[in-house]
C-alpha positions in Angstrom: 17.6 6.9 -13.8 16.9 5.0 -10.6 20.2 5.6 -8.9 21.8 8.9 -8.6 25.2 7.6 -7.5 27.4 4.5 -7.8 25.3 2.5 -5.3 25.0 -0.8 -3.8 21.9 -2.9 -4.5 20.7 -5.4 -2.2 20.2 -9.0 -3.2 17.6 -10.6 -1.0 16.5 -14.1 -1.4 13.1 -14.8 -0.4 11.1 -18.1 0.3 7.5 -18.8 1.5 8.2 -19.9 5.0 9.2 -18.1 8.2 10.2 -14.4 8.7 12.6 -12.8 6.2 16.3 -12.4 7.2 19.0 -10.0 6.0 22.6 -9.7 6.3 24.0 -6.5 7.5 24.9 -4.1 4.7 28.6 -4.4 3.6 29.1 -7.7 5.2 28.3 -10.3 2.6 27.5 -13.9 3.7 29.3 -17.1 2.6 27.5 -19.5 0.1 26.8 -21.7 3.2 24.9 -18.7 4.8 23.0 -18.1 1.5 22.0 -21.9 1.5 20.8 -21.8 5.0 18.6 -18.6 4.1 17.2 -20.0 0.8 16.5 -23.6 1.8 13.0 -24.0 3.1 13.0 -25.3 6.8 9.7 -24.2 8.1 11.5 -22.2 10.9 13.6 -18.9 10.9 17.4 -19.2 10.8 19.1 -16.5 12.9 22.9 -16.9 12.6 24.0 -13.3 12.9 21.1 -12.0 10.6 18.5 -9.7 11.6 14.6 -9.8 10.6 13.7 -7.9 7.6 10.2 -8.0 5.7 10.8 -9.3 2.2 7.9 -7.4 0.9 7.5 -4.4 3.3 5.8 -2.1 0.8 2.9 -4.4 0.4 2.2 -8.0 -0.6 0.7 -10.8 0.9 1.1 -11.7 4.7 2.8 -15.0 3.5 5.3 -13.2 1.3 6.1 -10.8 4.2 7.1 -13.6 6.3 9.6 -15.1 3.7 13.2 -15.5 4.8 15.5 -13.2 3.0 19.4 -12.7 2.7 20.8 -9.4 1.6 23.9 -9.0 -0.6 25.6 -5.8 -1.8 25.4 -6.0 -5.6 26.7 -2.8 -7.1 25.8 -1.2 -10.5 27.2 1.9 -12.1 24.8 4.9 -12.3 21.7 4.2 -14.3 23.4 1.1 -15.8 22.6 -2.6 -15.6 26.3 -3.8 -16.0 27.6 -5.6 -13.1 30.7 -4.1 -11.4 33.7 -6.4 -10.5 32.5 -6.4 -6.8 29.0 -7.3 -8.0 30.4 -10.1 -10.0 32.1 -11.5 -6.9 28.8 -11.4 -5.0 27.0 -13.2 -8.0 29.6 -15.9 -7.8 28.8 -16.7 -4.3 25.1 -16.7 -4.8 25.9 -19.0 -7.7 27.7 -21.4 -5.5 24.8 -21.5 -3.1 22.2 -22.0 -5.9 24.3 -24.7 -7.6 24.6 -26.6 -4.1 23.1 -29.9 -3.7 20.9 -28.4 -1.1 19.3 -26.0 -3.6 19.6 -27.7 -7.1 16.0 -28.8 -7.0 14.6 -25.4 -6.6 13.6 -22.6 -9.1 14.3 -18.9 -8.3 12.8 -15.5 -9.5 15.3 -12.8 -9.8 13.6 -9.6 -9.1 15.0 -6.1 -9.8 13.9 -3.3 -7.4 14.8 0.5 -7.6 14.3 3.5 -5.3 11.7 6.2 -6.3 14.4 8.6 -7.9 13.6 8.8 -11.7 10.5 8.0 -13.5 8.3 5.0 -12.7 8.6 3.8 -16.3 12.5 4.4 -16.3 12.8 2.5 -13.0 10.8 -0.4 -14.3 13.1 -0.7 -17.4 16.3 -0.4 -15.2 15.0 -2.9 -12.5 14.2 -5.4 -15.3 17.6 -4.9 -16.9 19.4 -5.4 -13.6 17.4 -8.5 -12.8 18.2 -9.9 -16.3 22.1 -9.0 -15.6 22.1 -11.1 -12.5 20.1 -13.9 -14.2 22.4 -13.9 -17.2 25.5 -13.8 -15.3 24.4 -16.8 -13.1 23.7 -18.6 -16.3 26.7 -17.8 -18.5 29.4 -17.7 -15.9 28.4 -20.2 -13.3 26.2 -22.7 -15.4 22.9 -22.3 -13.4 20.2 -23.7 -15.6 18.1 -20.9 -17.4 15.1 -23.0 -16.5 15.7 -22.4 -12.7 15.7 -18.6 -13.1 13.0 -16.1 -14.1 13.9 -12.4 -14.1 11.3 -9.8 -13.2 11.6 -6.1 -12.9 9.5 -4.6 -10.1 10.6 -0.9 -10.4 10.0 1.2 -7.4 6.6 -0.5 -6.4 7.9 -2.7 -3.4 10.5 -0.7 -1.4 12.2 -2.2 1.6 12.0 1.2 3.3 8.7 2.6 2.3 9.1 5.7 4.7 12.1 6.6 2.6 11.3 5.8 -1.0 14.8 7.2 -2.2 16.7 5.2 0.4 19.6 3.0 -1.0 17.9 -0.1 0.7 15.2 0.0 -1.9 17.7 -0.5 -4.8 18.2 -4.3 -5.0 17.9 -7.6 -6.6 15.7 -10.1 -4.7 16.1 -13.8 -5.2 12.7 -15.6 -4.5 12.6 -19.4 -4.1 9.7 -20.5 -6.3 9.9 -24.1 -5.0 10.7 -27.3 -6.7 11.9 -26.9 -10.3 10.2 -30.0 -11.6 
């Protein structure tokens, strides 16, 4: 379907303030780094992160300026089953989301694919992968389901629009939707 190999997905966490940020591939940040990237501050956090547009394939100017953090979340070929490595990354994400600094926020878990495969198949796979991350956060780490919404985006919002089959486009993005009240 969306991936032709055992590949890494990027988990990007986005807010509605300042430019997006991302961790270098292969170097997953700590839960403290995730908290700093997800917590609204009104100004960009730089701590070893590089600027990355959260919605480079389109979207509003406000969304494109959202901070983001990338994590390597791996799935098997054409599968939404989290690998042991992916579960470790989700555990770190859960520690951040469950922290005192982020407990008051609601998050959207967005699944994204590259352009390999059919658009319909990619939409189904991206939704299944977003559901897998959301479900793991709920069942394994007690994140309230009321704070998480899973949405499949398919291949419609690539990070690397110039290379639609690039690995960077296969990701799950966490968007801070604001206060959960």
